[in-house]
C-alpha positions in Angstrom: 0.0 0.0 0.0 1.3 3.5 -0.8 2.3 5.9 1.9 -0.7 7.7 3.4 -1.1 11.4 3.1 -1.7 13.9 5.9 -5.4 14.4 5.4 -8.1 11.8 4.8 -11.2 13.1 3.0 -14.2 10.8 3.3 -17.6 11.6 1.6 -20.9 10.0 0.7 -22.5 11.1 -2.6 -25.5 10.0 -4.6 -25.6 12.6 -7.3 -21.8 13.3 -7.5 -22.0 16.9 -6.1 -20.5 15.9 -2.8 -17.8 13.9 -4.6 -17.0 16.8 -7.0 -16.8 19.2 -4.0 -14.4 16.7 -2.3 -12.2 16.6 -5.4 -12.2 20.4 -5.5 -11.1 20.5 -1.9 -8.3 18.0 -2.6 -7.2 20.0 -5.6 -7.2 23.3 -3.7 -5.2 21.9 -0.8 -3.0 19.9 -3.1 -3.4 16.4 -4.4 -0.2 15.3 -2.7 -1.6 16.1 0.8 -5.1 14.6 0.6 -6.4 11.0 0.2 -10.0 11.0 -1.0 -12.4 8.1 -0.2 -16.0 7.4 -1.1 -17.5 5.8 2.0 -19.6 3.5 -0.3 -16.3 1.8 -1.3 -14.0 2.4 1.7 -14.7 1.2 5.3 -15.1 4.2 7.7 -12.5 2.6 10.0 -9.9 3.9 7.5 -10.3 7.3 9.1 -8.2 5.9 12.0 -5.1 6.2 9.8 -5.3 10.0 9.7 -4.8 12.8 12.3 -6.7 15.3 10.0 -10.0 14.4 8.5 -12.5 16.1 6.2 -15.9 14.6 6.0 -18.4 15.5 3.3 -22.1 14.8 3.7 -25.2 15.9 1.7 -28.6 16.4 3.2 -31.4 14.6 1.4 -35.1 15.6 1.2 -36.5 16.6 4.6 -33.3 16.7 6.6 -32.3 13.1 6.0 -28.9 11.4 5.8 -27.5 10.4 2.4 -27.9 6.6 2.0 -24.2 5.7 2.2 -23.8 7.7 5.5 -27.0 6.1 6.8 -25.7 2.6 6.0 -22.6 3.1 8.1 -24.0 5.4 10.8 -23.7 2.9 13.7 -20.1 2.0 12.6 -19.1 5.6 13.3 -19.6 4.9 17.0 -16.7 2.4 16.9 -14.2 5.1 15.8 -11.7 6.6 18.1 -11.8 10.3 17.2 -10.2 11.6 20.4 -8.0 14.6 19.6 -8.4 14.1 15.8 -9.0 17.3 14.0 -12.1 17.1 11.8 -13.5 19.5 9.3 -17.0 19.0 7.8 -18.5 20.2 4.5 -22.1 19.7 3.6 -24.3 20.1 0.6 -27.9 21.0 0.6 -30.7 22.8 -1.3 -31.6 26.0 0.6 -34.5 26.8 -1.9 -36.1 23.4 -2.3 -35.7 22.3 1.3 -35.3 25.6 3.3 -36.4 24.2 6.6 -33.8 21.4 6.6 -30.8 23.0 5.0 -27.7 21.0 5.8 -29.3 19.1 8.6 -27.2 16.0 7.9 -24.0 18.0 8.6 -25.5 18.9 12.0 -26.2 15.2 12.8 -22.6 14.2 11.8 -21.1 17.1 13.8 -22.9 16.0 17.0 -22.0 12.4 16.4 -18.2 13.0 15.9 -18.1 15.6 18.8 -19.5 12.9 21.0 -16.6 10.7 20.0 -14.0 13.2 21.0 -13.3 14.9 17.7 -11.9 18.4 17.7 -13.9 20.1 15.0 -12.6 23.0 12.9 -13.8 24.8 9.8 -17.0 26.5 11.0 -18.4 28.8 8.2 -20.5 32.0 8.3 -24.2 31.6 7.4 -24.3 34.9 5.5 -25.1 34.7 1.8 -27.6 31.8 2.2 -31.4 32.0 2.4 -33.0 29.2 4.4 -35.5 28.8 7.2 -33.9 26.3 9.5 -30.8 24.1 9.9 -29.5 21.6 12.4 -26.0 22.5 11.2 -25.8 25.9 13.0 -23.7 26.8 16.0 -25.5 27.8 19.2 -25.4 31.5 18.3 -26.9 30.6 14.9 -24.3 32.7 13.1 -22.2 29.9 11.7 -22.5 26.5 10.2 -20.5 23.6 11.8 -18.6 23.3 8.5 -18.5 24.6 4.9 -22.0 25.1 3.5 -22.4 24.4 -0.2 -25.5 24.6 -2.4 -24.6 23.5 -5.9 -28.2 23.4 -6.8 -28.7 27.2 -6.4 -25.3 28.7 -5.8 -22.9 26.6 -7.9 -21.1 29.8 -9.1 -20.0 30.4 -5.5 -18.7 26.9 -4.7 -15.1 27.3 -5.8 -14.6 30.6 -4.0 -16.1 29.2 -0.8 -13.9 26.1 -1.1 -10.8 28.3 -1.7 -11.4 30.4 1.4 -12.4 27.4 3.6 -9.4 25.4 2.6 -7.0 28.2 3.7 -9.0 28.4 7.0 -8.9 24.7 7.8 -5.2 24.4 7.0 -4.6 27.1 9.6 -6.9 25.4 12.1 -5.3 22.0 11.4 -2.0 23.8 12.1 -0.6 22.8 8.7 1.4 25.6 7.3 1.1 26.9 3.7 3.7 24.5 2.6 1.6 21.7 4.2 4.7 20.4 6.1 
């Protein structure tokens, strides 16, 4: 097996938008620093080989988990995430499902925090129009991770990814050269 990289990016995706966002994140940080895995093909226990994780999860319909995440949901409880730095990104449809925007990211956030993860990468909720979200911090001013809506704001995705990647590298305490 080849040498593992510093950051493990794990995503679930049904329509390829979460996958494409993960690839953009990898390309922005640098392909040499990020291993990308689809959780439909890779056991979630593989996260244990990384000190830095990025987890990507879309929200389906009325605040539901994407099916690949739902299938492994109980397996997550077996992970040792103590002192692992974890950043989340989520995809949702703020216009079609405004009452449940990014709810799945909120579920995943609470699950990994309960397992000892140190979460990084919170993201301002300005520039979005939605009615409710379980992915908001207590003060309701930030999402627990990067909020993407490729259905309605695809033109903003790359700019948001660029800014967020700089932010999480600082919060991961990985310098600009990713050493």
